[in-house]
C-alpha positions in Angstrom: 0.1 -0.1 -0.1 1.2 3.5 -1.0 1.4 5.7 2.5 -0.2 9.1 2.6 2.1 11.7 2.0 1.8 14.2 5.3 -0.4 17.2 3.9 -3.5 15.7 2.5 -4.5 16.9 -0.3 -3.3 20.2 -2.7 -5.9 22.4 -4.4 -5.4 24.1 -7.8 -8.1 27.0 -8.6 -8.5 27.3 -12.2 -8.4 30.7 -13.6 -9.6 30.5 -17.6 -9.1 33.3 -19.8 -11.0 31.7 -22.6 -14.4 33.2 -24.2 -15.6 29.1 -24.6 -14.5 26.8 -21.7 -17.4 24.8 -20.9 -17.9 25.9 -17.2 -17.0 29.9 -17.3 -16.3 30.4 -20.5 -16.2 34.2 -20.6 -16.7 35.0 -17.2 -13.0 36.2 -17.1 -12.2 36.7 -20.3 -10.4 40.2 -19.6 -7.5 40.2 -18.3 -8.6 42.3 -14.8 -11.4 39.7 -14.0 -8.9 36.9 -14.3 -6.3 38.6 -12.6 -9.3 39.4 -9.9 -10.5 35.5 -10.1 -7.0 33.8 -9.4 -6.4 36.3 -6.2 -9.9 35.8 -5.0 -9.2 31.8 -5.0 -5.8 32.4 -3.6 -7.5 34.1 -0.6 -10.1 31.0 -0.5 -6.7 28.9 0.0 -5.8 27.6 -3.6 -2.3 26.1 -3.2 -2.0 26.1 -6.6 -3.7 28.7 -9.4 -4.0 26.9 -13.1 -4.2 29.7 -15.6 -5.1 28.6 -19.2 -5.8 30.8 -22.4 -7.0 28.0 -24.6 -10.5 25.8 -24.0 -9.6 21.8 -24.1 -13.1 21.2 -24.3 -14.5 18.3 -26.4 -14.1 20.2 -30.1 -12.7 23.7 -29.4 -10.9 25.4 -31.6 -7.5 25.5 -31.4 -5.7 29.0 -30.7 -2.7 30.7 -32.0 0.4 30.9 -30.0 0.2 34.8 -30.3 -3.0 35.0 -28.6 -2.3 32.5 -26.2 0.5 34.8 -24.6 -1.3 38.1 -25.3 -4.1 35.9 -23.2 -1.8 34.3 -20.4 0.9 36.5 -19.7 -0.7 39.1 -18.2 -2.3 37.7 -16.3 0.6 35.8 -15.0 2.0 39.0 -14.0 -1.4 40.9 -12.5 -1.4 37.6 -10.2 2.4 37.9 -9.3 2.0 41.8 -8.6 -0.7 41.3 -6.6 1.5 39.2 -4.0 4.6 42.2 -4.6 4.0 42.7 -0.9 5.2 39.1 -0.1 8.2 38.9 -2.7 10.8 39.7 -0.1 12.2 35.8 -0.9 12.1 34.6 -4.7 9.6 31.9 -5.1 11.1 28.4 -4.2 10.9 25.5 -6.6 7.4 23.7 -6.5 7.2 20.3 -4.4 4.9 17.6 -5.9 7.0 14.4 -4.3 4.8 14.1 -1.6 7.0 14.5 0.8 6.5 18.1 2.3 4.7 18.7 5.4 3.0 21.3 3.9 1.2 22.2 0.7 2.9 23.7 -2.0 3.5 28.3 -1.4 6.0 30.3 -3.0 7.8 32.2 -0.6 5.8 34.9 1.1 2.6 32.8 1.3 1.5 33.2 -2.6 0.2 30.5 -4.6 2.1 28.2 -7.0 1.7 29.7 -10.6 0.4 26.8 -13.5 -0.2 27.5 -17.0 -2.0 25.2 -19.4 -0.6 25.4 -22.2 0.7 22.4 -24.8 2.8 24.6 -26.8 6.5 25.0 -26.6 6.6 29.1 -26.7 3.9 29.5 -23.8 5.4 27.7 -21.5 8.8 29.1 -22.0 7.9 32.4 -22.1 5.4 31.9 -18.8 8.4 30.1 -16.9 10.7 33.3 -17.9 7.7 34.8 -16.1 8.7 32.9 -12.7 5.9 30.5 -13.4 6.4 26.9 -11.0 4.4 24.3 -13.5 3.4 23.6 -17.0 0.2 21.8 -17.4 0.3 20.0 -20.4 -3.0 17.7 -22.2 -0.4 16.4 -24.5 2.0 15.0 -22.8 4.3 17.1 -25.4 2.7 15.5 -28.2 0.9 18.4 -29.9 4.3 20.7 -29.9 7.5 18.1 -29.6 9.3 21.5 -29.1 8.0 21.2 -25.5 10.0 18.5 -24.3 13.0 20.8 -24.5 11.4 22.8 -23.0 10.4 21.5 -19.5 13.5 19.5 -19.7 15.4 22.7 -19.7 13.6 24.8 -16.7 12.5 21.8 -15.0 9.7 23.1 -13.6 6.6 21.1 -12.0 5.2 19.6 -14.7 1.2 17.8 -14.8 1.4 14.8 -17.3 -2.2 14.1 -18.7 -3.5 10.9 -20.6 -5.6 12.3 -23.9 -5.7 10.1 -26.7 -6.0 12.8 -29.5 -6.4 16.7 -30.2 -9.6 18.4 -28.3 -11.2 18.3 -31.7 -11.2 14.9 -32.6 -10.6 13.1 -29.2 -14.5 12.2 -28.2 -14.8 10.6 -32.0 -15.6 7.1 -30.7 -12.9 6.3 -28.1 -12.4 2.9 -27.3 -10.2 0.9 -25.3 -9.7 -3.3 -24.4 -8.6 -1.9 -20.7 -8.9 1.9 -20.0 -6.9 1.8 -17.1 -4.6 -0.8 -17.9 -3.9 1.7 -21.3 -3.5 4.6 -18.8 -0.4 2.6 -16.5 1.1 1.4 -20.2 0.7 5.5 -21.1 2.2 6.7 -17.5 5.0 4.1 -17.8 6.1 5.1 -21.6 5.5 9.0 -21.0 7.8 9.3 -18.2 10.6 7.6 -18.9 10.8 9.7 -21.7 10.2 13.0 -19.5 13.6 11.7 -17.5 15.1 10.3 -19.8 14.9 13.9 -21.4 16.4 15.6 -18.3 12.9 16.1 -16.1 13.4 14.8 -13.0 10.4 12.4 -12.3 9.9 14.3 -8.7 8.3 17.4 -11.1 5.4 15.0 -12.2 1.9 14.9 -11.3 -0.2 12.2 -13.1 -3.9 13.5 -14.6 -5.7 10.4 -15.8 -7.6 12.9 -18.2 -11.2 13.0 -16.6 -13.4 13.4 -20.3 -10.4 13.6 -22.6 -11.0 11.1 -25.4 -13.2 9.0 -22.8 -16.4 8.1 -22.7 -18.8 7.7 -19.4 -18.3 4.1 -18.8 -14.8 5.1 -19.2 -14.4 7.9 -17.0 -16.2 6.3 -14.4 -13.9 2.8 -14.9 -11.4 5.0 -14.4 -12.6 6.4 -11.0 -13.8 3.1 -9.8 -9.8 1.8 -9.9 -8.0 5.1 -9.4 -5.7 3.0 -6.7 -3.8 1.4 -9.5 -2.4 4.9 -10.5 -0.5 4.6 -7.0 1.7 2.0 -8.4 3.6 4.6 -10.5 4.6 5.9 -7.6 3.6 9.4 -8.9 0.8 12.1 -7.1 -2.4 12.1 -9.0 -4.4 15.5 -10.3 -7.6 14.8 -11.1 -9.7 17.7 -12.9 -13.0 16.8 -12.7 -15.2 19.9 -11.4 -18.6 20.5 -13.3 -18.1 17.6 -15.8 -20.3 15.8 -18.2 -19.6 12.4 -16.7 -22.1 14.0 -13.5 -24.3 15.1 -16.3 -24.7 11.6 -17.8 -24.8 9.5 -15.1 -27.3 11.7 -13.3 -28.8 14.2 -15.7 -27.3 17.3 -14.4 -26.8 20.4 -16.3 -24.1 22.5 -16.5 -24.9 25.1 -13.6 -26.1 21.9 -11.7 -23.2 19.7 -10.3 -21.6 21.4 -7.7 -22.9 19.0 -5.3 -21.9 15.8 -7.4 -18.7 17.4 -7.7 -18.1 17.7 -3.8 -19.1 14.2 -3.1 -16.8 12.9 -6.0 -13.7 14.9 -4.8 -14.6 13.6 -1.1 -14.4 9.8 -2.4 -11.2 10.5 -3.9 -9.5 12.0 -1.4 -10.8 9.3 0.7 -8.5 7.0 -1.8 -5.4 8.7 -2.0 -5.5 11.2 -4.3 -3.5 14.0 -3.7 -4.3 16.6 -6.0 -7.7 18.5 -6.6 -8.0 21.4 -10.2 -11.8 23.0 -9.0 -13.6 25.8 -9.7 -15.0 26.1 -6.5 -12.0 26.3 -4.0 -14.0 27.4 -0.9 -16.2 25.1 -0.9 -13.3 22.0 -1.9 -11.0 23.0 0.8 -14.2 22.6 3.3 -14.9 18.9 1.3 -11.6 18.1 2.1 -10.8 19.1 5.1 -14.5 17.1 6.5 -12.4 14.2 4.6 -9.9 14.2 6.5 -11.2 15.1 10.1 -13.3 11.7 9.1 -10.5 9.2 7.6 -10.2 6.1 9.8 -7.1 6.1 12.2 -3.9 4.2 10.4 -4.1 0.4 11.5 -1.4 -0.4 13.9 0.7 -3.6 14.2 0.0 -5.9 17.2 
């Protein structure tokens, strides 16, 4: 059995700077609104702010590099400058090994910054601005130059499973065993990343709920989530308000908050460390309650 890390959870707050994201597209499309939203999530207790300038929902259109940079860079700078008063010390490297006693933060108490991108140019630009984590839906497959960037900068890196681009990933996905496919994929891609020069301790694993998977595939992964712990890296779960709840429970876009919290609690109780969510405050309450109700560890007699 994989031992539980000293701190039981890390919360990623979602900051979408897009007009077409599935849950909050257009709500924070201006730089000012996105920065204010990010700072609000930080004040609620987010350990990481995950900033995205291109929607990865099924059938979303790709965004050119220049447009993604124009969306993301001002938000990265605005959030960073919002913590300028805490910047007496330089940001520390993110700790993703699951071995720290406290959740990851920059010096001064600010959350770590993550950028959701598969583009090498965007990744290099935001890492030069001090971003700590690259959250890549593509496993360096959409832009092979991204592998060189993460190997050079050695940021935290979210390795996600998706069998194709958002434009095509939901076109009849099929697996003999979706969990076996994930395990094979992560073994292969982690080996590529480590051989390129990215320390394994920088890697988080995201099973890609809703990415190239039908409802039955998503729930098969969730039922067997403990199998991913065999890979020795923390799992980042991104299922906040997603369509799997709509498919199972007949819930519309604005009706999935309760289901999200129940699923988050169940997954945290089964060892999932990191949770990428829209509602930080409610998720923290859910996770603290889950922690308080966890059974005491068994002692050997």
